[in-house]
Backbone as CSV, one residue per row, in Angstrom:
resi,resn,N_x,N_y,N_z,CA_x,CA_y,CA_z,C_x,C_y,C_z
1,UNK,-76.803,75.906,-25.877,-76.906,77.408,-26.234,-75.224,76.959,-26.318
2,UNK,-74.551,77.927,-27.326,-72.934,78.050,-26.952,-72.887,79.101,-25.656
3,UNK,-71.771,79.186,-24.837,-70.900,79.734,-23.747,-70.717,81.199,-24.362
4,UNK,-70.700,81.680,-23.428,-70.563,83.207,-23.697,-69.472,83.683,-22.985
5,UNK,-68.204,84.580,-22.954,-67.072,85.074,-21.736,-67.423,86.410,-22.379
6,UNK,-66.997,86.997,-20.914,-67.217,88.482,-21.256,-66.784,88.655,-19.607
7,UNK,-66.551,89.796,-19.521,-65.825,90.719,-18.333,-66.763,91.423,-17.869
8,UNK,-67.394,91.098,-16.260,-68.355,91.703,-15.790,-68.298,92.648,-14.878
9,UNK,-68.717,93.529,-13.866,-68.238,94.316,-12.736,-68.931,93.843,-11.726
10,UNK,-68.700,94.023,-10.836,-69.322,94.318,-9.501,-69.456,95.471,-8.959
11,UNK,-71.093,95.748,-8.840,-71.570,97.286,-8.818,-71.718,97.578,-7.422
12,UNK,-72.496,96.682,-6.867,-72.735,96.851,-5.138,-73.406,95.614,-4.766
13,UNK,-73.048,95.674,-3.346,-73.249,94.105,-2.384,-73.338,92.833,-3.141
14,UNK,-72.518,92.841,-3.506,-72.002,91.099,-4.393,-72.704,91.587,-6.149
15,UNK,-73.856,92.458,-6.453,-73.903,91.522,-7.990,-73.391,92.039,-8.633
16,UNK,-73.520,91.809,-9.810,-72.645,91.563,-11.081,-73.557,91.734,-12.230
17,UNK,-73.242,93.356,-12.958,-73.335,93.830,-13.526,-72.591,92.925,-15.072
18,UNK,-73.629,92.237,-15.779,-73.400,91.808,-17.333,-73.143,92.866,-18.439
19,UNK,-72.081,92.616,-19.824,-72.283,93.526,-20.031,-73.785,93.323,-20.830
20,UNK,-74.109,94.580,-21.917,-75.204,94.254,-22.935,-74.982,93.566,-23.883
21,UNK,-74.782,93.537,-24.025,-73.631,92.888,-25.555,-74.486,91.232,-25.325
22,UNK,-73.917,91.225,-24.073,-74.244,89.506,-23.778,-75.735,89.416,-23.287
23,UNK,-76.263,90.512,-22.731,-77.817,89.817,-22.085,-78.241,89.922,-23.231
24,UNK,-78.477,90.924,-24.590,-78.640,90.743,-25.844,-78.521,89.321,-26.272
25,UNK,-77.090,88.788,-26.689,-76.539,88.145,-27.465,-76.951,86.164,-26.861
26,UNK,-77.787,86.559,-25.771,-78.139,85.332,-24.405,-79.510,85.615,-24.386
27,UNK,-80.473,86.978,-24.891,-81.649,87.051,-24.758,-82.121,86.712,-23.349
28,UNK,-81.405,87.444,-22.464,-81.409,87.581,-21.061,-82.467,88.324,-20.450
29,UNK,-83.623,88.110,-19.585,-84.702,88.441,-19.106,-85.041,88.576,-17.632
30,UNK,-84.700,89.667,-16.989,-85.150,89.320,-15.161,-86.179,87.922,-15.286
31,UNK,-85.190,88.069,-14.091,-85.004,86.298,-13.062,-85.381,85.140,-14.232
32,UNK,-84.503,85.345,-15.201,-83.547,84.139,-16.296,-82.345,83.719,-14.659
33,UNK,-81.969,82.531,-14.766,-81.794,81.989,-14.437,-80.090,81.617,-15.652
34,UNK,-79.095,82.296,-15.063,-77.538,81.621,-15.453,-76.495,80.947,-14.483
35,UNK,-76.098,79.938,-14.953,-74.621,79.478,-14.576,-73.506,80.253,-14.721
36,UNK,-72.386,80.593,-13.456,-71.620,81.597,-14.240,-70.407,80.398,-13.250
37,UNK,-69.081,81.368,-13.952,-67.878,80.257,-13.168,-66.800,82.289,-13.438
38,UNK,-66.830,82.468,-11.498,-65.932,83.577,-10.765,-64.773,82.993,-11.328
39,UNK,-63.567,84.475,-11.734,-62.173,84.069,-11.285,-62.078,85.625,-11.231
40,UNK,-60.825,86.183,-10.380,-61.020,87.831,-10.064,-59.689,87.695,-10.718
41,UNK,-60.086,88.741,-11.584,-59.083,88.923,-12.840,-58.044,90.265,-12.501
42,UNK,-57.042,89.823,-12.682,-55.606,90.551,-12.173,-55.321,91.587,-12.643
43,UNK,-55.039,92.752,-12.468,-54.509,93.624,-13.575,-53.666,93.191,-14.541
44,UNK,-53.869,93.853,-15.935,-52.501,93.106,-16.963,-51.588,94.775,-16.576
45,UNK,-50.225,94.228,-16.127,-49.156,95.063,-16.239,-49.448,96.359,-17.054
46,UNK,-49.499,96.995,-17.140,-49.664,98.350,-18.411,-51.206,98.679,-17.369
47,UNK,-51.853,98.308,-16.754,-52.940,98.699,-16.202,-52.909,99.094,-14.036
48,UNK,-51.237,98.042,-14.421,-51.163,98.750,-12.449,-50.628,100.219,-12.658
49,UNK,-51.694,100.464,-11.490,-51.065,101.997,-11.175,-49.349,102.285,-10.358
50,UNK,-48.924,101.342,-10.140,-47.083,101.310,-10.177,-46.826,101.133,-11.052
51,UNK,-47.141,100.902,-12.374,-46.880,100.866,-13.904,-46.221,102.896,-14.077
52,UNK,-44.574,103.229,-14.216,-44.554,104.610,-14.329,-45.132,105.123,-15.488
53,UNK,-45.584,104.396,-16.962,-46.374,104.516,-18.071,-47.805,105.060,-17.600
54,UNK,-48.735,103.894,-16.492,-50.013,104.334,-16.432,-50.058,106.395,-16.346
55,UNK,-48.828,107.099,-15.864,-49.671,108.675,-15.410,-49.632,109.379,-16.961
56,UNK,-48.882,108.135,-17.603,-49.370,108.439,-19.202,-50.726,109.082,-19.995
57,UNK,-51.149,108.320,-19.332,-52.368,107.410,-20.234,-53.936,108.423,-19.887
58,UNK,-53.968,109.095,-21.237,-55.353,110.365,-21.090,-54.488,111.338,-21.459
59,UNK,-53.071,111.550,-21.746,-52.372,113.192,-21.611,-52.584,113.357,-22.795
60,UNK,-52.175,112.483,-23.996,-51.925,112.813,-25.646,-53.898,113.346,-26.268
61,UNK,-53.457,114.004,-27.146,-54.443,113.788,-27.692,-55.296,113.147,-28.327
62,UNK,-56.270,113.583,-28.842,-56.978,112.265,-29.720,-56.923,112.344,-30.871
63,UNK,-57.367,111.375,-31.439,-56.789,110.979,-32.610,-58.486,111.486,-33.217
64,UNK,-58.179,111.107,-34.823,-59.743,110.785,-34.781,-60.841,109.548,-35.013
65,UNK,-61.515,110.080,-35.006,-62.836,109.389,-33.974,-62.920,107.978,-35.343
66,UNK,-62.663,107.232,-36.580,-62.282,106.855,-37.302,-61.150,106.315,-37.579
67,UNK,-60.117,106.565,-36.684,-58.554,105.888,-36.455,-58.434,104.643,-36.315
68,UNK,-59.447,104.020,-35.719,-59.095,102.347,-35.637,-59.182,102.247,-36.686
69,UNK,-60.756,102.346,-37.668,-61.150,101.433,-38.223,-60.193,102.065,-39.980
70,UNK,-59.656,103.410,-39.819,-59.176,103.760,-41.452,-57.077,104.114,-40.296
71,UNK,-56.899,103.252,-39.503,-55.587,103.613,-39.570,-54.490,103.421,-40.968
72,UNK,-55.106,102.438,-41.771,-53.851,102.616,-43.003,-54.326,103.971,-43.804
73,UNK,-54.952,104.234,-44.201,-55.656,105.590,-44.747,-54.542,107.018,-43.813
74,UNK,-54.546,106.907,-42.340,-53.980,107.754,-42.161,-52.298,107.819,-42.161
75,UNK,-52.494,106.446,-41.817,-51.318,106.280,-41.159,-50.082,106.189,-42.593
76,UNK,-50.287,105.563,-43.999,-49.886,106.436,-45.668,-50.480,106.842,-46.459
77,UNK,-51.429,107.396,-46.148,-51.871,107.675,-46.179,-53.097,107.273,-48.101
78,UNK,-53.866,106.369,-47.659,-54.069,105.833,-48.730,-54.598,104.748,-48.752
79,UNK,-55.749,104.889,-49.552,-57.460,104.129,-48.860,-57.311,102.633,-49.244
80,UNK,-57.947,102.171,-48.384,-58.282,100.588,-48.330,-59.398,100.680,-49.590
81,UNK,-58.478,99.071,-50.337,-59.251,99.147,-51.251,-60.429,97.676,-51.706
């Protein structure tokens, strides 16, 4: 089986929560054994709280819910072909 890369979260008492996508992709069930390699992820520059732009996150109004998929349509006023 091909390896799957993901980010996981330590939830409590050292337990790690794998994303649902990974659980489905690997068809993981309770008591299955998995092999993992762990690296502590350092925050990216734009995620650091001492970054002056960090305080701006979430201040703007949200765009249309399909803004990512239809970016060009909204930006240039035309539909994708």
